[in-house]
N, C-alpha and C positions, 0 to 999 in steps of 0.2 A: 757251705750250706746256704747264706747269704748270696754269694756269686751270682752259683746256680738256681736261684730261687728255692730252694728246698725250704729254705725259709722267707716271706716275703715282707714288702713290705708295712710297718703297721704292728708286726705280728708282737709281742709280747715275749720279752726273753728273761725267764723264771733263772733266777744265777742257783737255787736248789735243784731243779733240774735240770737244768744243762749239767753239774755236777754229778749227779745219779747219772745220767746218761751216757757221760762220757766215763766214769767210777774213776773219779779224781776228788780232792776236795773241794770246799770254795770260794780258796785264797786264788789257785790258777786259775780259776772259770775268772774272780771280778777282777784280774790282772789282764785276764785276753780282754775281755769288755769294757776295760780302759782304754787297750789300745784300738782294738776294733773303732771305738766313739773319736780318736786320735787320728784316724783317716777317715775317717765319715761315715763311717758303715751302719751305725749303730747312734741311736740319741738316750742319753741317763740326761732325767729330768729328775731333778731331786722331787721328794714327795711322791712322786708321780710312776714311774717304773723307766725300766729301760729296753727300747725295742726297735727295730730295724728298722734304721734309717729309709728314706726312702732315695730313691734314683735320684744324685745333683746334677743337672744338666751342666751346669757349668764344669767342670770336674770332667764328665764323659770330654766335653771339646777342647779342654787343657790336655790333657790326657791326648788325646788322640791331634793336637797339633804339634806338641811334645815329638811322640811318635811318628809323626808324619815327615816333619823336619828333620829328625835325625835319621830314620828309616831312608828318606831318600839319598842322603849325604852317603850312608855306608852302602847301599847300595848303584849308585855312583863310583864310588872308589875301588868295585870290586868288578864292575864290569872293565876297569881299567887294567885289572891285573891278566896275565898273560899266562894260558895254558890253566887258570883256576880249575882244580876240580871239585865239579860239582857233583858229584856221584853220591854222598851223605844227601844233599838237598830234592835230589830226582828220587832216592830211595822215599823220602820221607813224604814227596807228592805222593808216589804211587801208594804208600799205604794210606794216605791220605783218599784218595780215589775207590781204593777196598773199603773202605772205609765207610762212604757213601748210601749204600745200599740198606744200612744198618740204621737204628736209633740210638746209637750212641754218643752225644753231643758233647759228654766230657770225655772220652777220647777222642774225637776229632778236633775238639779245642786245644786238648794239650799236643797234637799234630801241628797243628796252624801255630802255636807258642813255639815249637821245636821247631818250626820252618826260620820264624824269625830270629831266632834265637842261636839258631847256625850263621843265618848272615852277619848278625854281629859278632859273635863269637871268630869267623874266620877274618873280618876287616879288623881284627885286634879292637873291640870294643864290647867286649863282654860286659864288661861293669856299666857301660852306657846303657846297655839292652837291662841290668837290674836294676837301675834305676828309673827305665821307665817299667819294669813290671811293677816294680815298686806303688807306681805312682795310676795304674792303670786300671784299681776293683772297680770303680763304675763303670767305665769304657766295658771292663767283661760281663758285667750286667748283662750290659745292653746286644754284648755279643751269643751270649747265651740263650736270649730271647730268639737274635735274629737269624742264627744256623738251626733251629730245627724248621725254617722258614719252608715251603715247598721249592727246589732247585738251586737254595743259598750254599748248603757244602757244593753241589757240583762246581759251581760258581766259585766259589773260594778254589779250590782244587785249579781250576782254570786259569784262575788267574795265578797263580803261585807258578804253574808251567809258561805265561806269559813272561812274567818275571826272569826265569831262570833264564829263557830263551834267548832274552837283550840280555840277559850278562854273559851269556857264554860268546852271541854275537859282537860281546863289545860294543854295543851301542849305547852308550851312557842317557843319552837325550829320552828313547825308548823305553831304557830302565829307569829313568826318574815318572815317567807318564804311568807305568805301568802299576806300579807303587801306589803312585798318588791316586789312581783311580782304585788300587783293591783298598786302600787301608779308609780312603774318603767314606765307603760303603756305610759304617756305624753311624756318621753324623745322619746322613739322609733318612738310614732309619729310627733314630733318634727322633728327629721331627716328627715323624709320620706317627711313631709310638708315644708322645706326648698329646695329640690330639686325640687318636684310638684309644688310648688307654691313660688317661690323666691321673688315676688313680695311684700308679706308680710311682709319682713324681709331689705328690701331695701328702704334708705331714702329717699325721693323726691324730684328732684332737686330745687335748691331755684326761680332760674329763671323764674322757672314753678309758683310756689310760690306768686310770689309779683305780679302777674296779680289780685288774689286773695285777696291783703291782703285790710282789710278793712279801713273805710273813716279815720279814725282815729289815723291809722298805728297799728303797731302790739300790741299784750298786756302788752310787753315789756315796751315800748316806753310809752305806758299811766301811768305803774306804775312808772315809771322813770321822766318823764315831766312833765305827763298830757293831757288828749286830744288838741291833735290839727287838727287842718284844713288839708287836701291839696286837689288834684287838681280836677276836675268833672271828670275823667273817670269812665268809664263803673265796674264795679265789683259784680261776683259772692259772695253769701253767701250760710252758710249749709242750707240745707232743711229738 
């Protein structure tokens, strides 16, 4: 929900309402929020509340750096494999192209990830992809904003096509150029987004968040001290 911008930066996360939404107790919600905080996806401010974190440009750049350098190495390795069966990858590209006319950003992005996962898996580097996947949440937030833009999904499918064609041709240098062009697009978009939508990168003022803290206090307080009762003032919850 955070990565897909169903929850936007600065929105308050109510432990109580989230538990009701997923029909679970507050304990797993509290634990999930703590894990999200470790990944920089939410901010837990004692005495104020828990809210969706702003996009961290440095996290985006570092994830993109890791992905680009590792994926280039993987793609170059594959370009040197004789008679490599690219059929599964071509099928993913075909499905991506079929999805271009739709507005299914989630499905299209899943196919994009599947394509890159296939490259790593085929090169025997599936655990490397798993490490990248675990670090690219902020990068994925940029992708979910970028893909819906006019022409972007067509561009992604075409770039995948050029990468596979270069691998099939055994041209390592062309493969590298195509991979770098493909994965660098997010950084270009990031710089534009920071100018056009600066609110996505700004931490909300804590004074504004205080009024929306849930009844038992912040999640951090709940973890360290357990639930506590507070006053009866009106509070807003995530819907």
